[in-house]
Structure formats: C-alpha cells, structure tokens
C-alpha positions as CSV (number, residue, x, y, z in Angstrom):
1,M,59.6,124.4,115.0
2,P,61.2,121.7,112.9
3,W,59.9,118.2,113.7
4,C,61.9,114.9,113.4
5,E,59.6,111.9,112.7
6,A,62.2,109.3,113.6
7,C,63.1,111.0,117.0
8,D,59.5,112.0,117.6
9,R,60.4,115.4,118.9
10,F,60.8,119.1,118.0
11,Y,64.1,120.8,117.5
12,T,65.1,124.5,117.6
13,P,66.8,125.7,114.4
14,S,70.0,126.2,116.3
15,T,70.3,122.5,117.2
16,L,69.9,121.3,113.6
17,S,72.9,120.6,111.3
18,T,73.9,122.9,108.5
19,V,71.8,120.9,106.0
20,G,68.8,120.9,108.3
21,D,68.9,117.4,109.8
22,C,68.5,116.5,113.5
23,P,71.6,115.8,115.7
24,E,71.0,112.0,115.2
25,G,71.2,112.4,111.4
26,H,67.5,111.9,110.6
27,H,65.7,114.0,108.1
28,V,63.6,116.8,109.7
29,A,60.2,117.7,108.3
30,D,59.5,121.2,107.0
31,A,58.9,123.7,109.7
32,P,55.9,126.1,109.5
33,D,56.7,129.6,108.6
34,A,55.8,132.6,110.8
35,G,52.1,132.6,109.6
36,G,51.5,129.0,110.9
37,L,51.6,127.4,107.5
38,A,53.6,124.4,106.6
39,Q,55.8,124.7,103.6
40,S,53.7,122.3,101.6
41,D,50.5,124.3,102.5
42,A,52.0,127.6,101.6
43,D,51.3,127.0,97.9
44,G,47.7,127.8,98.3
45,G,44.7,126.6,96.4
46,E,43.5,127.3,92.9
47,S,42.8,130.9,93.8
48,G,46.3,131.4,95.2
49,E,45.0,132.0,98.8
50,Q,47.0,130.6,101.7
51,K,45.3,128.1,104.0
52,F,45.5,128.8,107.7
53,R,44.7,126.1,110.2
54,V,43.2,127.1,113.6
55,P,44.7,125.1,116.4
56,W,42.4,122.6,118.1
57,H,43.0,124.1,121.6
58,F,41.6,127.4,120.3
59,W,38.2,125.7,119.6
60,L,38.4,124.0,123.0
61,L,38.8,127.4,124.6
62,V,35.8,128.7,122.6
63,A,33.7,125.8,123.7
64,V,34.6,126.2,127.4
65,L,33.8,130.0,127.1
66,V,30.4,129.3,125.6
67,V,29.6,126.8,128.4
68,Y,30.7,129.2,131.1
69,L,28.8,132.2,129.7
70,G,25.7,130.0,129.3
71,Y,25.9,129.0,132.9
72,R,26.3,132.7,134.0
73,L,23.3,133.6,131.8
74,I,21.2,131.0,133.6
75,Q,22.4,132.4,136.9
76,L,21.4,135.9,135.8
77,I,17.9,134.8,134.8
78,N,17.4,133.0,138.1
79,W,18.6,136.1,140.0
80,L,16.2,138.3,138.0
81,L,13.2,136.0,138.5
82,G,13.6,135.2,142.1
C-alpha cells in the first residue's frame, strides 16, 4: 500500500491522483510490490538477489508458539512422571 509521510497514513491505489500523489497533494512513498519488497530494495545486493524482510509479528507468533509448546511439554513430562 502506498504510504504518505505528511499525512501519516496508507492509501489505496484508487484514491491516489494520476501522478501518484495523495488527495491532499503530498508525495506518496514507493509502495511495496507483490513480493513484499519496497521499490528501493528490489535492486538486490551484489549478487543480484532480492532481499525479503520478514514482518515482526511473524517472529512474535513464533516466540509465543515456542513458549506454548514448551509449557505443554512440561505438562506432558509431569503427567508421565506422576
């Protein structure tokens, strides 16, 4: 989604002007493409590979899952021992 720094909000492509500015006339930052890469990141590194950034909430979900499964493992061990 296109982001306007001045308005501090996202816009849908249909709400932007024909030149790609927000309705208030501010410049809108580059929107990420379908792969989750910003236009400036799509150039890649020296090897030509594209960089993909994993969202922070994915890692939060992984951490919560590890804590939950660890707790369930402790419950299983207690059930087996006693």
